[in-house]
N, C-alpha and C positions, 0 to 999 in steps of 0.2 A: 550354719552356725555351729561351731564345735560344742559338744556337750560333755562336760567332765563327767568321768565315771565314780567320782567319790559322792557316796550317798550323804544325805542329811543326817542319818543315824550315826554314820562313822563321826562326822564332825561333832555331833553332840556328845559322843561318847568321849572323844578326846577333850572336849571342853570340861567334861565333868571329871575326868581323870586328873586334869590340873587342879580344879576346884577343890577335889578331895584330897590333894597331895598324894596322889597314888603313883609316886616316883621315888626311886632311890636316890637319885640326883637330878636336880631341875633347877634353872635359873628363873627366878619368879619375877624379878624387878630390878632395874638399874635406875639409880638417880645420879645424874651427871651434874655435880656442882660447877665443875668448869673442865672442859677439855675442847681444844681447838674453837670452832664457832659456837659450840653447844654451852649453855650455862643454865643452871638450875632448871633442868627438864627431866621428866621421869618417864620411863618407858616400861609397860607391864607386859609380860609374856603369857597372856591368857590361854593360847594355843600352842601346841609344841612345834608348829611350823610357822615361822613368822617371816613375812616379806618387809624388807626396808626400802622404800622407793624414794626417789628424789632427782633433781638435777645434778650435773657434775659439781662437786664442791659443797654439796648440801649438807653433808655430815653422815652419809650411809656407813662408811668404813669406820667413822669414829665410833658409832654404836656397836658395829661388829667386833671392833678391836676392844672396846670397853667390856663386852661380854667375854671376850677371850682370855683378857689377863687377870680375870678372877681366879683362874686356874693355874696351877703350879707350873704345868709343862709348857706353858706358852710365856715366852720371854716378852716384855713390854716392848721392846725395840722392834720386834715383828711388825707391830702396827704403829708404834709411836717413837720412831728413831730420832734421835737428836742429833744435828749437825751444828756443833759448837754455837758460835754467836750468831748463826743464820736462823737458828730456832730460839730466838729470846722470847718468843711468845710462850714457850713451854716453862710456866711459871705458875706455881700454886695450884696446880691441877687436882682434883678430887672426884672420885667416883664411889659411890656407896651401892652395896647390894643386898638383896634378901634372896635367899636361896635355900634349896631342900638338900640336904646331904644327912642321910639316915645314918651313915657310919659315925656321924658326930651328935646329931640330935634325931632320935627316932620319932618324937612326938611334936617337934616344933621346927620352926624355919631357923636358919643360920644367917646373921648379918656380919658383913665384911666390908672392908674398905681398901682402896688403892689411892695413893697419894703420889704427887711427883712434886718433891719439895728439896731444896738445896742441892738441885742437880742430881737427884737420884730417885728412883722408885722405891716406895716403902709399900709393900702389899701384905695383906692377911689372907693367904690363898687357901684353896680347897684343892682336893684331888679329884681329877676327872679325866676320862680320856677326851681330848678335843682333836677333831680333824678340820684342818684349814686348807680350803681349795681356793687358791687365788687366780687372777686372771691368767697367769702364765701357764696354767694347765693346757691351755689351747695352742700353745707353740708348737708349730709342725715339728714332726721328728727329725726332718733334715736340719733344723735350726738349733737342736739340743746338742751341747757338747757332749755329754755322756754317752750319746749314741754314734758319735763320729766313727768309732772303731767298727761299727757294724756295716759302714759303707765300704765295701770291698767285694770283689768278685770271689774271693776266697773265704768270705766270712761263714762259719759254721759252729755249731756247738753239738755237744753230745745229745743223743736222744733223751737221757735222763734230765737234761735241762729244758726240755719242751715240754710243758704240762697243759692239760685242758682245764678250762674254767669250771668252776662248780656249777651244778644245774641251776641253783637259785640265782647266780650271777648271770647266766646266759638267758634265763627267761626275763630277769628284770631289765637287761640291756634290750632284749628284742622287743619288750612291751614299750619302752621308750623311743627307740629308733625305727620300730616297725620293720625289722630286718632279722633275719635268722642268723645268729652268731654261735650256734651250738658246735660248729667245727673250728671256731677260732682258738688260738693258742697263745700261751704266755711264755715267752723264751728268756730264761735267765742269763744274762750277758756276762756278768761277773760271778766270782765264786760265793759271795755272800748273798746273791739274789738281791741286791740293792738297785741294781740296774736291769730293767727288762725291756723287750721289744715285742710288740704284739705281731701276730701273723693271723691272716684271714684265708678264707676260701670263696672264690666266685661261683658263679651259676655253672661253669665249665669245670668245676672241681681243680682249677688251678689256684695254687697258693700265691699270696702276695704279703709284703711285710707292712708294717706301719708307716713305712716311707710314702706308702701309697694310700694311706687312710685319709679320710677328711679330719680336720683338726676337731670337730665337734664329736664325731665318733669315737676317735682315740680317748679323748677326755671322759666321755660317758663310761666306756669300758673301764678305765682305770679308777674312776670315782665309784662306780658300783662295786667293784672289786674291793676297794678299801671300806666302803660302807658296810657290805655284807660280812666283813671280817672284823668290825668294830665291835666292841663290847656294848652290852645293853646299857641304857642311860648315858650314852655318849653325847657330847656337843658337837655339832656339825656347823661349820661356818662356810658359806660359798659366796664369793664375790661375782657378781653379774652372772647370774645363773643362765641367762640366755646365751652366753658366749659361745659361740659356734653352732647353734642349734636353730633350726627352723621353728616357727610358732607352735605347731602341734607338738613337736618334741619337747619344747619348753613346758608346755602344760603338762605332758606326761612325766617329765621329770619332778615337777612340783607334787604331782599324785604319787609318785614313787616315795618321795620323802614322807607324804602322809601315811602311805602304807608301812614304812619303816617305824614311823612314830607309833603305829598300833602294834607292830610286831616286835620291835626291839626297844621300844621306849625311848628312842632317840628324841633329841631336841635340836631342830635345824632352825637356823637364822641365815637368810640369803638377802643380798642386795640385788636389786634389779632396775633397769630402765624400760622393762617390757610390761605391757598391759596383759600379754598372754601369761605370764608367770602369776599373774593374780587371779586367774579364772577359777581355779579349784578351791580358793581360800575364802573363808568367811571374813567379813569386814574387820572384826576385832583382832583378826591376825595379821593387818596390814598397817604399818606405820608409814607416814612420809616425814622425811627430814628435808626442811628447806631452809636455807639461811639461817641455820641456828633454831628454827621452831620446829616442833613435833606435832604432828596430826595424826590420829587414828581413824582409820577407815578406808574404803576401797575408792580411793581416787585415781582417775586415769592420768596418764602421762601428760595430756594436754592441759589438764586442770593444774597439775604442778608447775607447769611453764607460766600459767597466769599468776599463781601465787607467788612465784619468784620474779614476777614482772618480765619474763622472757617472750613477750609476745609484742605485736605492733599495733593493737588496737589502741583506741583513745580512752575507751571506758570498759571495765570489766564487771560483769554482774554475776554474783555468786548466788546459787539456788540449791535446794536441797536434793533434787533427784532429776532423772532424766525427763519426766513427764513435766515437771515444773521448767526445765530449761525448754521445751517445746512451747508450753503455754506462754512463757514470757517473750520468746522470739516472736510469736503471732501478736503479743500486745505491742511490742516494739515496732513491728511492721506496721501496724495500724496507726502510728504516730506520723502525722504528717512532717515531711521535710527532714527526717532523721536520716543521717549517714549510717544505715544499717550495718555496712560492712566495716564500720570503725568501732562497732560495739561486740564485744565477745561474751558469751553466757557460758558458765561452767557449773556442773552440778557438783557438790560436795559430800554427797552420800550421808546427809544428817544436817539438822538445823544448828546444832551446836558447832559443828565444823564449819558450816557455811558462815557464820557470825563471827567465829574467832579468826578465821581466814581473812574476812572483810576487814575487820578492825586492825589486825596486824599489817594488812596490805596498805591501809591509808596512813599509817604511821611510819612505814618504812621509807626513808629518805632516798633510798636508791631506786625505788619503784617510781616511774614516770607518769603512768596513767592512774587516774582514781578509780575507786570501785564503790559498787552499791551491793546491797543484799536484799533479796526478795524470799521471804520464808513462807512456808505453807501455812494455810489457815488454821491448821490444828496444832501448830508448833506452841511450845510453852514459852519460847523465847519472847522478848518484848520487841515491838517495833518502835522505831524512833527516827522520824523524819529528819531530825537534825544530823543524825549519824548516817543518813541514807539507808535506813533499814525499813523495808515495806513488808506489807503482808499480803498474800493472795486472798482472794474471798473464800468464805465457805469453810468446810472442814478438810476432808480428804480432797485433794485437788482432782482426781480422776472423777470421782462421783459428784463434785460439786459443778463441773462442767456438764456432766452427762444430765444431772438433775435439772439444771437451768434450762438446757435445750429441750428436755423433755416437757417441762413447765410451759414453755412457749411454742411447743410443736404445733399447734393449731394455726399459728401465724406463719410459720416457717417451713412446713412440712414439704412444700413443692420445692422451695430452694434447696433444703437440706436433702431431698431425693436427688436432685441433680448433682450436687456436690458429692454424693455418694455412688456416682456412676449409674444412676438409675433414671428411667423416664419421669418427667414431671408428675404424670398421673400415678405413680407409684406411692404418692402421699397417703392415699386411703389405706395402705397396708403398713405404712412405716411406723406410724404411732403403735400400733398393736404389737408390733415386733419389738420395739424399744421397750414398751411396757413389760412385755414378757421377760426380757432379758433383765430388766431392773428388779423383777418380781423374784427371779431364781438366783440372781447373782450372790455369791457369798464373798468374793475377793474383788473390790473396786477396780484393783489394777488390771482385771481381766474383762472388764465392761466392754471395751471397743473390739477386742478380739472376739469376744462372744457375739456381738452384734454383727461384725463382719462376717462371721461364719453363717449367721441366719440370713444375711443378705445374699449369700451365694459366694462366700469365700473372699470377699472383699478385703484386702490387706489392712491389718490393724492400723498401720501409719496412715493410710488414706482416710480410715474413719476418723481418726484424732485430728487429722488436718481439717476436715469437713466441719467437725463439731467446734474446733478452736477458732476457725474462720468465722463462723456465723457467731459464736459466743462474743467475740471482740466487737462485731457490729451491734449486737444487743446490749452490750455493756460499755458503751462508750464514755460513760461518766467515770468508770473505774479507769479505763484507759487514759482519760484526761487527768485523772488524779496522779497516775504514774508519771505521765509526762510533765506535769507541774512540779512534782517532787523532785524529778531528776533534772529539771530545766537548767541547772547550773552546770550539769555534767554531760548532758546528751550532745554528742557532736552532730552538727547539721549539715546537709548537703549545701555546697557553695559553688557557684560559677567561677569563683577565684582560683585561679591555678598559680602556685607558688613555684617559680623556676629557678630561684635562687639557689646557691650552694654555699654550704659552710666552707 
């Protein structure tokens, strides 16, 4: 599994920099009263690098555009173009902002608005350098009109038009692409330098032009060049950051943005469909935009499809985290007659998010399947069987299961030994090892990994599977309560096969 190189101390320092308002220019908060599908929703930028995730048409670009048009140099039409009568929905739009601009107020925040009313935009803007990288950045060189003049056997420019990249650019590009670009050049095609062509060198010291670059390679070099040339406190907007990049390069690009936030105090907002782009970011730096609703937290793309109803299951269950997902899966598997493949379980990275998503899901008329929510035992949220909100037993899920098994170990030690890939007679040692792990453990999330190590490096997933399987057998009363509570929703196995067609 790829390990991000961003340290927790770096993350904490950047959070603190925002909390202490240690920026010359920074966008703190947007309230979208109305814009496209989003109404009366707020988004806070607690971290200088923010990801906006969501399905197509979910509102990601609306948020990015709302951020951009606070600033004078971005015309609203760049994100919110109006095409006559075909955009009749552009009516009474309003966006409110809270921002830092110490050239206007050195000790307080600035509040501004942007409105679309009577067929025109009325904005109270701020000055700030804004860099926008749209999806067109990955268009291959051969398809770009401005480079057609370079397609010729006779194309050549003077040596003074061929320049090397600054060391900071080449080092940054190399770290993202895992490729040495120190000998790459930037060729000025026109007199003003507005049109440029890149050139590279292969392992045999042979040169090649941008026409033979990968689209992602070209876009990263150009983006990094512009980002390194940007002024401090700039705003950077990137659409679909993963465009043209393999997964590891996507992660490294986000890490580079975090490093820029430290070094140049830039603020970056990017949209994405990629789980990889979320790896280096803390949960508070990630927002999901789905059908006009906004959710904060590290949701994976599979969970976003569940929120928007873009899955084929008959029942969706929202839980807090990955362990709860695994636990609920074993509970459902223990229910006799259930069509398990017709139920999907999705971790929401937080109890508040899980319940909010569940409630929105069930009132959305466009979503065909019903949902339920099962929160952790230590959640401050309230369970409500009438609303299909249930609670797992105990406090912390990991320790609750572990402690319940340890409490009954004298009855099940042989069975658990076999489930843990050990001989049945290993039961005599198992209790002592489990007790030792429990005594020394400080983080319940590590219980199963620590026990697996003591048992001879048994995988953590296998240890969890063994514990949860036996837990469900020992706690059949709780399993039955979930079965009864979800009886109206649970899809059952059936011998009937419907071969009719609509």
